[in-house]
N, C-alpha and C positions, 0 to 999 in steps of 0.2 A: 410419243407427241409430236400433234402433226404441226414440220412449225414453216418461215416462210418461205414459201417456194415450190413446200408441198403441197399436194388437197387430194380426196381421197381416189381423183383414178391416179394420179401419178407416182404414191407412195403408200394404195391401201393400207401396207400394215403397222404406217404412224398415221394416218386420218380414216379412215375410216373405224365408227362408232356411233351409236347412239341408245336411248334409255330402250331394252327390252321391254318394257310396260311393266316388268315388277310392281312400279309405283308409279303413281298416279306425279308429272311434271310440274314440277313450279315455276310459277310465270319471274324469278329474279334470278340476277346474271350473277355471279359472282369471283371476283376478280381472281388471281391464277397470285395472287401475289398475297392473299387474303390464303393461301394455301400454304404458301408457303414458314410459312408464322405460324400453323397449324403442331400440336404436337406429334412427335415420335406416334402412331399405334400401340396398342390399344387401349383406346378412351375418343374422347372428341372433342370438336374443337372449342374453344372457345364461345364466347354467345356472339353472332354478327348484325348489324342491328343495320333493316335495311328501309328505309330507299339511301343512309347514309353510306355506311362502306359494303355495298354493292347495288344493284340497280333493278327496278321491276326493270319487262319486258313482254313483250305479243311473241312470241317464240315462233318469231319470221319477222320479214320483214314490211310487216303492216306496221301504221304508226301502231304508238303502243300506247294509245288510244284508255281509258278505261272498260269501256266497249270491250276493245278488243285481250285486257288484259283478263278480266272477271270470266267471258270468251275459254278462255280455254283454265279458267278452272275446275274441279270436278261438279258433275249435274250438285248432287247429291250436297252440296256444304252450297248456303243459302245463308241471307237477311232475310230483313222483313218483307222488301221489298222486291227484292234481288237475289240469285242465281245460278249459279257461276256455268257453263253454257254446257262443259263436257265434251269443246271442242279442241283437243291436243293435237296442234300441226305436227308429220313428220319432221322429226329435226335430228342430222348427225353433225357430225367433225366437220370444220367448211364452212353452216353456214352464215348465214350475216342477219345477224339480231335488229330488230328493233329496240328500242329502251330510254326508261323516263325516266327522274328522278323524280316522281310528285309523292304526296304521299297521301292519298284519298280514301276518304271517309266509303266505298265503298268497294273497293277492293278492298280493305282490312277488314270490311261487316262481312262478306264475302268470304274471307281468313278465317276469320274467328268465331266463323260455322263451322267451318272445317275442325278447327281445333280440340271446339266444344266437343264432334259428335267422333272423335280421335283419329282423326287421318289426321295425323303427323311426321308422318309417312312424304319423304319426298327427294325426284329426281333435278337438282337443280344444276343448268348449264355453270359452263365453270365460260369466263374469257381474257385477253388482258386485262390490264389497270390503265383503265381509261374509264374518262367522266362520262354521264351519262351524258341522252340527248344526243347518241348516238347510233348509227350504224354498226354490233362489239358482232367482230365473228369467236363462233367457237371452239376451245378450243380442246374439252373432254370435261367430263358429266366426274359431280358427283350425287354420292346422298344426305341425305340434310334431311334433319327434323327440326320443326317449331316448337319452341324455347315456349314465346308464347307473346301476346299480338298489342297493343297497345294503339288503340285506339282513340282514346276522345285522353286531354289535359294538354300542356302546351304542344308545336310544334315538333316543338326537339328531339322529344319522347317518343311520338309515334311510331309505328311500324312494324316490321313485323322482326321476333330474333331468333333467330335460328342457329343451329349447333352444325357444324362437319361429320356424319359419323364416319368408321374408322370404312374402306374399305371390307367389304365380304365379297369374293365367287359367289356367281348368285343374287347380285341386290341390286343387277341392274344397269350400271350406272360399268362402265370403263375409262378404270383409278390403277393411277399409280401406286401401288408397285406394279396389278396386276397385267396384264396382256398377252398376247393371245396364244403363249407358253404353259402358262397358266390359271387360263379363264375363259377359255374360249367361250363360255358358256352369253360372257357377259365383251367382250372383244371381237371373237367369228374368230371365225380359223387361219393361222399365221399362212403366209405368204415371202414374197419377195424380200428380205429387208433390203430399201430404198437406202439408198446415199447422198 
């Protein structure tokens, strides 16, 4: 894992990693502490409720507004009045991304169409377990599946409900326990280990 003081230039063995394009990138962040709670693989984690257990993100340092978040969703996902922009920025470990904890009807409506169209597997960035509404640094990526979307009813129920999937080589995310030795398809080639 890319630790404090390391970056992709000083320690590529620990800090390189980005989604490979096997799945679209979901504009949410998951705190690394949530992953510590996950059961050992095989299997999937418990349901994680975004925005209460994670944040929405623009996947860049651009403000995490509804428009910027919808813009990174797949263009095939559309609500009756709005479609995803399909403009996912390049994203790597070490990048700072803007976050917010809102529960926007427009974001949820577009994501609901993704689910209705069977686009449910995504790659999601992992960050430290810090509050939303600030920049967060990407420390890794995980493969997730959207279980369901709640877009109506009480605000405390609304959101994206997802599960983290066990890492598999070739899933597009360099996730523990994968590394350059076990899966260079996801993690890239090995370089000398940093101290």
